[in-house]
Steps between C-alpha positions, in 0.01 A plus 500: 500500500158556355213266418265740300340214317392305796383809695295611194327157493402536861349843436297352194353225721410741779342751273306238309349372822399855606349563149726792420629618166827353370809617679767699335777293338778390739826696496757393247806315640818683492674453155816281497791623322620309188869401521718517200842323455736595229834325468794743506882452504700545816660807338154668516494480880618840624791451738527123442872532430583689819278311760674288757320180401694275746267639770180417278644156442523426869130608533400274217701202661305547816174496320586171311463320832136621537341449173151357524309297242284806412684831489225723336536715196279583202510380133859470365636568851317208645581270204876564539528562870181393682632168639814375670579286200551813293781602720670158552781555237588852613497411865721199442753723293527767756653271765847514320495877419779681702388813698624766272321741264629376170415142573158602622438705175601206286268266691199729464567560131549131438190358661245791477313712249392849609148639419388852524168507704216736420159545668228569253774599247660750744866419596508734814391373834530581868793402735495530863702373791484315831735414784524305824420737795704491818278564810506467875295243673461256786375156566297628804226780504578787733649837541564654143416165330137518455426433131457122426632322192244226419544142380269361237154431649362143502171613364643673194405296190666540163315374194649430159216574272658302207381188679142612421549636152765517244395856425615605850850368459742705691230649737477449869284628765533488879246517776348327810206268561193665664165321524621223254587763241847646395493875562766766456775499768532783758634830371791685638282736704317177651830343578652810663167534704554151648315269254768233543597567873344175631734305272808636667701514174772739612845359497702819506428851629622808322550848649359699213165441315625672188801258501251214517301645205805540268625152604164367350550697184859372448391133604815419707741660745772483766383550854767616753423369854582682813794259558655581168402185302336539164191292394399453136125506432335437166153493330273228621162596355271787419127568580394500132401870499614711211816712564428872506812723495453770768715736288201519261280561802718790613525650145114491468464673847745774381750410774802428272546608141517214248848584386638483862350173606762234609538267791683773688239775452219256593683402826567862583136590456392213734744591761390863494132392537489244764130557567416429139760242405310188595187606317707574187684148529160347538408627154708203384280210582764252412680341802816275495577226746865385571703207609850484659760415253769267630826401354511790258847642399560845629662599171197406294145625479190316604352237270273634222187334361692223331683412815842625389689753730490839335820664387532876543484676163466176320156371596155648419136455545290452182150408395538126457197483284722651231855435596622152613656471850877449462527682163782761468373851424708775374375831619564837338389791738645775706669521865258658733758702675708661229298429185781317312428195300425176699554226257538151665408130464277382781308177558134465551481337840209666664154631471292777650136613528573833327713348225265474202578498130769369257739808508505524895752414751580559859872497560643360831748745617616311818503628855631791707470877454637520145260225387205683670602837341504341151200276527289775659559742208509248219220580255605521147409422149706266287530188284541134571637210308444135607761248433342152416680169441566440136287209377 
C-alpha cells in the first residue's frame, strides 16, 4: 500500500525549509481497474448445464451463516449484494432445497441473475489456485523441529484508514509504535533474524523452513505431530508489508524460465539451493502469523476471510472491493493438469493479498497431494460471471 501524496507533501516541506527548488511531482498511484457488469442468461454460461451444482449449493449454504453487514463489492455489485439484507431471501429459500443437481440449478436460476464481468472492458482475467498444505511439526523445539510457527504479536497494530477519511475506504495499514509514532512493522528478513524472539511467539515447530514459507503463502495448513495427531492452523495476521512473489524474483534472476514457474518448480529450486533459499524467501517482506484452529471438521477446509469453512473446488478468494463476500461466481477457465475446460460455480468466501481486480479469483483446491499438484500449477486465463440476487 502506497501513500505517495503524503510522502510528496513531506518532501515539499523539507525542500522549502532548505531553500531548494521545487521537487519533482510525486509518483502517480497505481490505476484501479474499472469493473463492468452485463446481465446475461444462464444459457450464456459455458458449462452451466453440466456442472454439479449441488456441491456449489452446499458451499453457498455454509456461507449464508457467515454474512456480515458489509460484504464489499463495487457499483451494481455492491447495490445488489453488498449487505446481508440483499441475500436474505435466497438464504432463506436454500434451506428447503434438496441436495441434487437439478434442484440446485432450479434454485440458482430462480433467485439469481448472472452478470458477465469485465475489467476495463476486457472479459479475460487471471485464475490461480491455493490449497491447505500438510506439514510435519511438533509442540516442542528440538531435533529436526527448528523452525517456529509464530502467533500474532501483541505489538502489531492494524489501522482501518476509512476511520480517518472516506477517500481511504477499504484501505488498511499495519505497523508498530516506536517513539510515539506508528512505523512499518518488521520485514520477513527482520523476523527471521530474530526481531520478535523476545516475545516468544512460537507455538509450533516445523522441520522444514520451506514448508513454513509455503504455509504462509497458503494461509492455513494441517500439521502432523510426532504422535500422529493432526493440528489445524489458520491465518491470524500479517505484518502489513506488500507481498512479493518469489517466482518473479527467480524469473528476474534468470533462475527459472517464466513459462516454467509453478509452486513445484519454485520449491525444487529452493531445495536445490539451500545456501541461497532463505535470502530468496526474504525477498518477500510479507510475513504471516498463525493461530491454532480448534473444532474444525477434517472433511472441510479452513475458514476463509468471511468465516465460512472453505469447500474444495467450490470456494474461491476474490478482491472484495469488487466482488461481495458470499456471492456465487461462475468461472470458465482451463484445468492446470490436462488443459481441459474447467467450468464450475464457486462461492466468494476468501480474500488474498495477491488477488486484485474484478476478473480475478484464487480457487481453493482442498488438501493432499492432488490438491497441491493442481493448485501449484493453476495459472490460467478465463472469464467470470457473478450471480447476484434478483432485486
